[in-house]
C-alpha positions, 0 to 999 in steps of 0.5 A: 594922231589917234585912229579916230582923228585920222578917220574923221579927217579922211571922211571930211576930205572925201566929203569936201572933195565930193561936194567940189566934184558936184560943182566942178564936174558938171559934164559927168558926175555920178555917185556909186555903191560898190560891192565885191570880194578881195583876195588878200595876202602879206608879202613877208619873209618872216611869216609863212602866209596863205591868201584869204578871201574877204569882202568889200563895200564902198561909196564912191563918186566919179566925175569928169576931169580933163579930156579922157580923164575922170577922177574917183573919190571913195571911202569903203569898208574892207574885211580881209582874211589871211592864213599864217602858219603856226604849230604846237610842239611835236606836231606839223605846222598848220595854217591859222586864220586871221581877219583884219577889218578896216576902211579905205579912202582913195583918190584915183585917176581914170583914163577912159579908153571908151567913155563910160564903158572901159577905163584904166584906173590908178592912184593912192589909197589911205588904208586904216585898219584894226588888229589882225585878229585870230578867228578862233580863240582856241588858236591863241597859244599856238606858236608862230612857225619859225619862232620858238617864243612867239605865240599866234596871239602875239602878232595881232597888233599890226600897224594901223595906218598904211598907204597903198597904190592901186592899178586896175581896169573897169568895164561895163555900162554907164550905170553898172561896171565891173572892176578888177584892181590890184593894191600894193602896200608901200608901208610896212604893215608889220612894223608895229610888231618890232616894238614888242621886243620878242625874246628872239631877234625879229625884224618884221617886214610885210607889205599887203598884196590885194586883188579886188574884184567888184561891181559898182552901181551908179545913180 
């Protein structure tokens, strides 16, 4: 399935479930806009990485489900940054910045410790992203640390569709809440690099690790 079709299906799913939420969750149903920052890294043994800071924007709907549980549907934009160690011959390795843009579709459960004020949230996420692009074109000919024949531009084409699981806490008022959440990628986001047949043997494996700090206004 192409990337455009995946995005269309996921957007359709969120729209459909949101409409259902409007009808089913008459007790409590709110639309919200979220903005925040994300701290992103790749857990991998094949690359030397350093956590980077990016931005997040989301549209969500939260509705009552059963007893102390809410359901949250959302779609959002993520710009995530990470630094990867590269070098040129006869010089020390340096951290080279990359950026990844993508969208997320999520379906979360929310357990209310204090109704409308404090909750624990958890659930699956579908993450669709583009390439891991170099921020500076001048860095394209640098070599990836640990490899003699792999250039920094060679590792940009990563896996486009990834699944993550999330857990976190949300606190605040009925109309505004602050959230701290952790997302872990259960799929190998570097798997596509294994299709490139680099001259030296490589078995790339990497899982995303993301901390998201955000605030949500509910209408």
